[in-house]
N, C-alpha and C positions, 0 to 999 in steps of 0.2 A: 503494500500500500503506499503510496506517495504521500511526502509530507506536505504541508500547504503552507508556499514561501511565505514568512514571519521576516523579511528585510523590516528595517526602521522606514518604514516611510514620510518624510520631509515636508513638513509645510513649509508654505510659501512667507507665512506670516508669524514663523517663530524666530525668531533669530539667533536663540543660542543654536537649532538645528542651523542656520545658515553658515553660523562662523563657523563650524565642525566639519558643514559641506567646502568651505573655502579650506579648512586648514585641511580637508584630507586632500585635494583639488595640489594643492600647496606640496603635500609630503610627497605625493606621486610626483611631481615632474622634479622634487629636490629641492624648491627653496625652502631652508630653515626659517628664512624670515619671516616671511610670510604667513608661514607656518602658526608660527610662535606669536605674532600680534595676532591671528584669528582666534585662538586656545587662549592669548589672553580676555580677549576680547567675550569667550563663552565664560570662560571663569569668573570676570566680572558680574556677568546679570546672572551665573548657577554658580555660585558661591559656595555651596556643601556638597559637591559635586567631586566627589572621589578620585573619580576617571578621569574628568577633564585636568584637574589639578597633574595628575599622574603622568599625562598626555603632555602638560605639555612643560614638565620636568624634563618628560623626553628629549620633545625640543628642542628647549633650551637646551639642552646638553649638548645634542648634535650640533647647535649655534655656537657651542665653545664657549657657551655660556653660564660656567659651573657654576657660578654661586646661586644666581639666580634659580638655577634648575634645584639646589638646593635647598632652595627657600621654597618653591613650588609641591617639590616632594615630600619637604615639611609639613607644607598647613593638608596634604593630601594624605600623611600618615596620621596626623591631628584630629583628619576627619572619619580615616578609616577607625583609628582606638576609641571613638567618641562613638562611635556607630557598633561599637564590640564587634567588626569585622576581622579579628584575630587575624587567619591564615593570611588576607592582603598585607593585613599589617604589616607583618613581619615579613614578608617579601620586600612590599615599600623600604622598612628600614634594613633590608641587608642591602639596597640599592644602595640605600643612602650613607651604609659604612663603605659601600664597595666603592661610589665616588670620590668619598670624603681620604681612602687610603692609596685612592689612586691605581684600584686592580680592574680587573676585569667586569664587566659588568656582568657577563656571561656565567662568569663562575660566580656569581652572588648569587642569583635567583635558582 
């Protein structure tokens, strides 16, 4: 039996979804600066979304903005701990520690 297609349908009237769509397009093109800017906008509108903050941290890290990436990931960690999302909080904490120690991110996760 075939599963229904459950892709996220983006609404043109949802500014957060629009910003995320812009970030996705920029990432596919390799434009880390535009991706970061779009994700910053999404985070400013949806400040309690740990996924957005984690994506912002990743984009900033790829843009060589380590300090800003750490701030975004720390905010994501705070949100995850606050919502008792322990498994993801552990991974986020490992990412932060990995960045601070200058080790490979793939080894931390």
